[in-house]
MARLOTOR-822799 format. One line per 4 residues: their letters; for each residue x, y, z of N, C-alpha, C. Coordinates in steps of 0.02 Angstrom, whole numbers, plus 50000, padded with zeros to 5 digits. Example, Ala and Ser with C-alpha at 12.3 -4.5 7.8 and 13.67 -1.06 7.14 Angstrom:
! MARLOTOR-822799
AS	50660/49716/50390/50615/49775/50390/50660/49835/50390  50642/49888/50354/50684/49947/50357/50645/50002/50394
***
This chain:
! MARLOTOR-822799
MQEK	59853/58263/61943/59821/58325/61966/59753/58333/61930  59702/58351/61969/59636/58360/61940/59633/58423/61897  59603/58417/61839/59597/58474/61794/59549/58526/61824  59567/58589/61816/59526/58643/61843/59460/58648/61804
ETII	59406/58661/61841/59342/58672/61808/59341/58742/61777  59316/58747/61716/59311/58811/61682/59240/58837/61687  59233/58898/61713/59169/58932/61719/59163/58983/61663  59108/58981/61626/59098/59028/61571/59046/59080/61593
ISLG	59063/59143/61586/59018/59198/61604/59005/59242/61544  58941/59251/61528/58921/59301/61479/58904/59364/61518  58951/59411/61517/58945/59471/61559/58915/59528/61517  58854/59546/61535/58819/59597/61496/58854/59664/61498
GSMV	58854/59697/61441/58882/59764/61438/58846/59813/61483  58784/59797/61501/58745/59839/61547/58776/59843/61616  58817/59794/61633/58851/59794/61698/58918/59832/61693  58953/59823/61639/59018/59855/61631/59010/59929/61614
IPDM	58961/59944/61570/58949/60012/61548/58874/60027/61556  58848/60035/61617/58777/60049/61626/58758/60116/61593  58802/60163/61598/58797/60227/61562/58867/60250/61546  58905/60259/61599/58978/60270/61593/59012/60207/61619
PDGE	59076/60196/61602/59111/60137/61628/59108/60134/61704  59090/60075/61731/59079/60066/61803/59139/60032/61835  59188/60072/61855/59249/60045/61885/59236/60009/61950  59187/60032/61989/59172/59999/62053/59146/59928/62042
FILN	59100/59920/61993/59076/59853/61979/59133/59808/61956  59174/59832/61911/59229/59791/61884/59276/59770/61941  59290/59817/61987/59335/59801/62043/59305/59746/62087  59241/59751/62104/59210/59701/62147/59203/59634/62111
FKKI	59187/59636/62048/59183/59575/62007/59252/59542/62004  59303/59582/61993/59372/59557/61990/59392/59521/62054  59374/59549/62111/59392/59519/62176/59363/59449/62182  59300/59441/62161/59267/59375/62165/59302/59325/62119
ILNW	59315/59346/62057/59347/59300/62009/59416/59279/62033  59456/59326/62057/59523/59310/62081/59520/59263/62141  59471/59273/62185/59464/59229/62242/59449/59157/62221  59408/59150/62168/59390/59082/62146/59446/59049/62104
TKKD	59489/59088/62075/59546/59056/62040/59593/59024/62090  59591/59048/62152/59632/59017/62205/59601/58950/62227  59538/58939/62208/59503/58877/62225/59500/58830/62164  59550/58836/62121/59557/58792/62062/59500/58798/62012
KKFV	59476/58860/62001/59428/58873/61949/59461/58916/61894  59441/58904/61833/59462/58946/61777/59400/58982/61750  59410/59040/61721/59354/59079/61696/59365/59102/61624  59312/59096/61585/59310/59129/61519/59253/59179/61523
IIVG	59269/59243/61517/59220/59296/61527/59210/59333/61460  59150/59326/61433/59134/59358/61369/59094/59421/61383  59119/59478/61360/59091/59543/61378/59047/59570/61322  58987/59594/61340/58940/59621/61291/58951/59695/61278
GGKT	58907/59722/61236/58914/59791/61213/58876/59842/61253  58816/59824/61277/58777/59869/61319/58760/59935/61284  58759/59989/61324/58741/60054/61296/58792/60079/61246  58854/60059/61252/58904/60079/61203/58882/60056/61134
CRRY	58860/59994/61130/58837/59965/61067/58776/60004/61041  58728/60016/61083/58666/60050/61061/58680/60121/61037  58724/60155/61072/58739/60225/61053/58775/60228/60986  58822/60183/60975/58858/60183/60911/58812/60162/60854
NEAL	58769/60113/60867/58722/60092/60815/58672/60146/60798  58649/60183/60848/58603/60238/60836/58637/60292/60793  58700/60307/60810/58736/60358/60771/58747/60335/60699  58767/60272/60691/58779/60246/60624/58716/60248/60582
SKVI	58659/60231/60613/58596/60229/60577/58572/60299/60556  58597/60351/60589/58579/60419/60569/58620/60442/60508  58677/60408/60498/58722/60428/60444/58708/60389/60379  58696/60324/60386/58683/60281/60328/58623/60237/60342
NATD	58598/60207/60289/58545/60157/60296/58579/60091/60314  58596/60084/60378/58638/60028/60401/58601/59962/60395  58636/59912/60368/58608/59844/60365/58617/59811/60433  58584/59754/60442/58592/59716/60504/58665/59696/60513
EDLD	58698/59680/60458/58769/59660/60463/58812/59720/60484  58797/59779/60456/58834/59839/60477/58827/59849/60553  58765/59844/60577/58752/59855/60648/58784/59802/60691  58784/59740/60667/58817/59686/60705/58892/59699/60711
WMGI	58923/59719/60655/58996/59733/60658/59011/59791/60705  58970/59843/60702/58979/59899/60747/58974/59875/60819  58924/59833/60832/58915/59806/60899/58974/59763/60921  59000/59723/60875/59057/59679/60891/59117/59721/60913
YTTQ	59129/59776/60878/59187/59818/60897/59177/59850/60965  59114/59866/60983/59103/59894/61050/59113/59841/61104  59096/59779/61090/59109/59726/61139/59184/59717/61149  59222/59726/61096/59294/59719/61102/59324/59776/61143
LNAQ	59297/59836/61135/59319/59892/61177/59304/59878/61250  59242/59857/61264/59223/59842/61334/59265/59786/61363  59278/59735/61321/59318/59678/61344/59389/59699/61361  59417/59746/61322/59484/59771/61338/59486/59806/61405
LVRL	59433/59842/61421/59428/59875/61486/59431/59823/61542  59393/59769/61534/59392/59716/61585/59459/59680/61588  59486/59664/61529/59550/59627/61527/59606/59667/61560  59611/59730/61542/59664/59772/61572/59654/59781/61646
SFGD	59591/59779/61669/59577/59785/61741/59604/59726/61780  59610/59668/61748/59638/59609/61781/59714/59607/61779  59744/59651/61740/59817/59653/61736/59846/59587/61714  59901/59567/61746/59936/59505/61728/59897/59442/61746
DASN	59843/59449/61783/59804/59390/61803/59762/59362/61745  59752/59402/61692/59713/59380/61635/59758/59368/61575  59731/59333/61526/59768/59321/61464/59787/59387/61432  59841/59388/61393/59868/59451/61368/59833/59478/61306
QIVT	59779/59447/61286/59739/59472/61231/59667/59449/61238  59621/59488/61210/59552/59465/61212/59542/59412/61158  59494/59368/61171/59478/59313/61125/59414/59330/61088  59414/59319/61023/59353/59326/60984/59332/59259/60953
DPSV	59380/59220/60931/59366/59156/60899/59359/59102/60954  59300/59074/60963/59290/59024/61017/59336/58963/61012  59359/58946/60952/59399/58885/60943/59469/58890/60974  59493/58950/60990/59561/58957/61015/59564/58954/61091
VKDI	59507/58956/61125/59506/58959/61198/59543/58900/61230  59532/58841/61203/59563/58781/61234/59639/58781/61229  59667/58824/61187/59739/58827/61179/59773/58881/61220  59734/58919/61258/59761/58974/61298/59772/58952/61370
DSDI	59833/58959/61393/59851/58938/61460/59845/58997/61509  59785/59010/61532/59773/59063/61580/59711/59046/61620  59711/59065/61683/59653/59051/61726/59596/59100/61713  59611/59156/61680/59560/59206/61665/59568/59228/61592
IIGA	59518/59213/61552/59518/59231/61482/59460/59279/61470  59475/59335/61439/59423/59385/61424/59408/59383/61349  59344/59379/61332/59325/59375/61262/59274/59428/61243  59260/59431/61177/59213/59480/61151/59178/59450/61090
GWKP	59140/59492/61055/59103/59468/60997/59149/59445/60941  59122/59401/60898/59162/59371/60846/59134/59386/60776  59076/59359/60760/59047/59366/60694/58976/59393/60697  58952/59424/60643/58883/59448/60641/58832/59390/60645
GCST	58770/59408/60664/58716/59359/60664/58695/59336/60732  58726/59363/60785/58709/59342/60853/58739/59391/60902  58727/59380/60966/58758/59421/61018/58815/59382/61051  58846/59413/61100/58900/59379/61136/58874/59319/61176
DTDA	58808/59314/61188/58780/59254/61219/58799/59192/61178  58792/59198/61113/58808/59142/61069/58881/59124/61073  58925/59175/61077/58996/59161/61083/59011/59122/61147  58975/59139/61201/58984/59103/61264/58964/59030/61257
VMIA	58908/59017/61224/58884/58949/61214/58931/58911/61167  58957/58944/61117/59004/58912/61071/59068/58891/61107  59090/58933/61154/59149/58915/61194/59133/58856/61239  59074/58856/61269/59054/58799/61311/59055/58735/61270
KEIN	59031/58739/61209/59031/58680/61165/59103/58658/61150  59147/58707/61137/59217/58692/61120/59253/58655/61175  59240/58674/61237/59277/58645/61294/59234/58594/61332  59176/58578/61304/59131/58528/61333/59107/58548/61402
AKKV	59093/58612/61412/59063/58636/61474/58987/58633/61468  58953/58619/61522/58881/58612/61520/58843/58667/61558  58881/58717/61581/58848/58772/61617/58878/58839/61596  58834/58889/61590/58854/58957/61574/58817/59004/61623
INMS	58852/59054/61647/58822/59105/61689/58809/59167/61646  58748/59194/61651/58731/59254/61615/58717/59310/61665  58759/59361/61665/58751/59416/61712/58730/59479/61674  58674/59508/61698/58648/59568/61665/58619/59614/61718
NIDY	58576/59660/61697/58546/59707/61745/58476/59686/61767  58457/59623/61755/58392/59597/61778/58404/59540/61827  58358/59533/61875/58367/59482/61927/58339/59414/61906  58285/59414/61866/58254/59352/61843/58238/59357/61769
VYDF	58224/59301/61739/58195/59300/61671/58119/59308/61678  58091/59352/61637/58019/59364/61637/57990/59346/61569  57925/59334/61566/57894/59319/61502/57881/59382/61461  57878/59440/61495/57873/59504/61462/57920/59553/61497
DPKT	57933/59609/61466/57976/59660/61496/57939/59690/61557  57965/59679/61618/57930/59704/61678/57928/59780/61682  57971/59814/61643/57972/59887/61643/57911/59915/61606  57884/59876/61560/57828/59899/61520/57764/59860/61533
NPNA	57770/59802/61565/57712/59760/61579/57711/59742/61653  57667/59773/61692/57665/59760/61764/57642/59689/61781  57613/59654/61732/57591/59586/61743/57642/59534/61721  57702/59556/61705/57754/59509/61683/57768/59458/61738
QKFE	57775/59396/61718/57787/59342/61766/57861/59324/61768  57888/59319/61828/57958/59299/61835/57962/59224/61846  58019/59196/61828/58029/59124/61834/58095/59109/61869  58094/59058/61911/58156/59034/61942/58185/58976/61902
NLTW	58142/58937/61870/58164/58881/61829/58123/58877/61765  58156/58863/61710/58123/58857/61645/58158/58803/61605  58120/58773/61558/58153/58732/61507/58169/58778/61449  58214/58755/61406/58230/58795/61347/58168/58803/61302
KQYR	58127/58752/61299/58067/58755/61258/58021/58810/61284  58012/58813/61350/57970/58865/61379/57999/58935/61366  58063/58942/61377/58095/59007/61368/58090/59030/61295  58103/58986/61249/58104/59004/61179/58034/59020/61153
SFIP	57983/59000/61190/57914/59014/61169/57895/59087/61176  57932/59125/61218/57914/59196/61227/57970/59245/61208  58018/59222/61168/58067/59267/61139/58063/59262/61063  58088/59311/61026/58088/59306/60953/58129/59245/60930
SEWK	58111/59219/60872/58146/59160/60846/58208/59178/60806  58214/59242/60788/58271/59264/60748/58307/59321/60783  58372/59325/60769/58413/59378/60798/58407/59443/60758  58399/59498/60793/58402/59564/60764/58451/59606/60805
PGSN	58496/59644/60773/58542/59686/60811/58505/59731/60859  58529/59734/60921/58496/59775/60971/58439/59742/61007  58425/59679/60990/58371/59643/61024/58383/59642/61099  58330/59654/61137/58337/59658/61209/58303/59598/61242
TPFD	58334/59539/61234/58309/59479/61267/58363/59455/61316  58343/59420/61370/58392/59397/61419/58448/59354/61387  58429/59313/61338/58478/59270/61305/58456/59266/61232  58502/59278/61186/58480/59285/61116/58455/59219/61087
PIAS	58411/59221/61036/58380/59160/61010/58428/59110/60980  58483/59134/60950/58533/59089/60921/58568/59050/60977  58588/59087/61029/58620/59055/61087/58573/59006/61121  58510/59024/61126/58460/58982/61160/58449/58916/61123
EMAE	58444/58920/61057/58435/58860/61016/58495/58814/61023  58554/58844/61021/58616/58805/61027/58623/58773/61096  58607/58812/61148/58611/58785/61217/58563/58727/61227  58503/58733/61199/58455/58678/61205/58481/58616/61169
KEGI	58508/58625/61110/58533/58568/61071/58592/58534/61106  58635/58573/61138/58695/58546/61169/58684/58526/61241  58624/58536/61269/58611/58518/61338/58648/58562/61388  58653/58627/61372/58690/58674/61414/58641/58711/61459
EVAF	58657/58714/61523/58617/58751/61572/58643/58822/61577  58597/58871/61580/58617/58940/61589/58584/58968/61652  58625/58997/61695/58601/59029/61756/58600/59104/61746  58542/59134/61752/58533/59206/61743/58532/59240/61811
MSGH	58570/59294/61817/58571/59330/61880/58590/59403/61868  58574/59445/61916/58590/59515/61910/58661/59529/61935  58698/59567/61896/58765/59587/61918/58762/59637/61974  58702/59666/61987/58696/59712/62044/58700/59675/62110
SLES	58691/59609/62108/58696/59568/62168/58751/59516/62158  58812/59536/62169/58868/59489/62159/58866/59432/62209  58825/59439/62261/58814/59385/62308/58784/59324/62273  58742/59337/62222/58712/59282/62184/58766/59243/62147
LEKY	58815/59277/62120/58871/59243/62087/58908/59199/62136  58923/59226/62195/58958/59187/62246/58917/59125/62265  58853/59133/62274/58811/59077/62294/58808/59024/62240  58801/59045/62178/58799/58997/62123/58864/58958/62119
LNGE	58920/58992/62124/58985/58958/62121/58995/58911/62179  58961/58926/62235/58964/58882/62294/58915/58824/62290  58874/58823/62237/58824/58771/62230/58763/58782/62273  58752/58845/62293/58695/58862/62336/58639/58893/62295
SFIG	58580/58898/62325/58524/58932/62293/58541/59006/62285  58519/59035/62229/58536/59105/62215/58474/59140/62188  58476/59206/62190/58421/59245/62161/58432/59248/62086  58386/59219/62049/58394/59217/61976/58354/59161/61945
TTIK	58368/59147/61882/58331/59097/61844/58379/59046/61814  58361/58984/61817/58399/58930/61784/58359/58903/61726  58390/58901/61668/58357/58871/61609/58399/58811/61587  58366/58754/61578/58401/58694/61556/58354/58647/61518
***
C-alpha cells in the first residue's frame, strides 16, 4: 500500500481569530481537510497566535518589563489555546492532543494532527518547517490574511510590489534577519533560513480564499506566492 502524503499547513492565527474566534472559517476549512483525507492525504496543521497573542503580549508589557522570552512564552500559550479550538472542532477525526514537539509527529497515527508553538525564539512557522524536516516533507502551506508576499506592507506602502514566485534569497533580502516577538512578516526569518537550507518550498495564500487551498492541493495554479 502506498504511504499517504503528509501536507503541512502553517495556519495563521489571523484566520482562526481575526478578532473573535471565527467558527465559519474553521468549519469551511475543516470540510476541505476532511475531503482530502478521503483522497489519501494526511495533514499536520500548526496554528498561530494572531490577535490573541498580540493582546496578551500588550497586556503583559503594561504590567512588567517583559523580555523577549517572556513575550514568546506568552505567545506560545496563545497558539496552544487557538490550536485546541481547531483540534476540538475536528472531533474524533483529529489526534487526541495538540502537538508542540516536532519530533513526536512521526509517531502519531492520525490523518489530522493539530500543533502549536513549542519553544521561544521563533514563530509557529518555524515549528512547521521543523516538522517538515522531521518527516522529510519538501512543501509547506502558509495560510494567513494576505493574498501574496509583498516587499513592503501594502497597507502602509501603496508602492509595495507583490510576487508570485521568489527565491529564498530574494525573500530574505526584504525581511528582518532576526526574530522579534510580534514580528509581522509573512514567514519568520528563522523559518525562512531553515527552509532555504533544507530545500523546502512554501506556498503562501490567503485563508479568505479557500479555493486557493483546493487548487494548490490539486496541483493547479493558485492565487498566492511560492518561495523555493
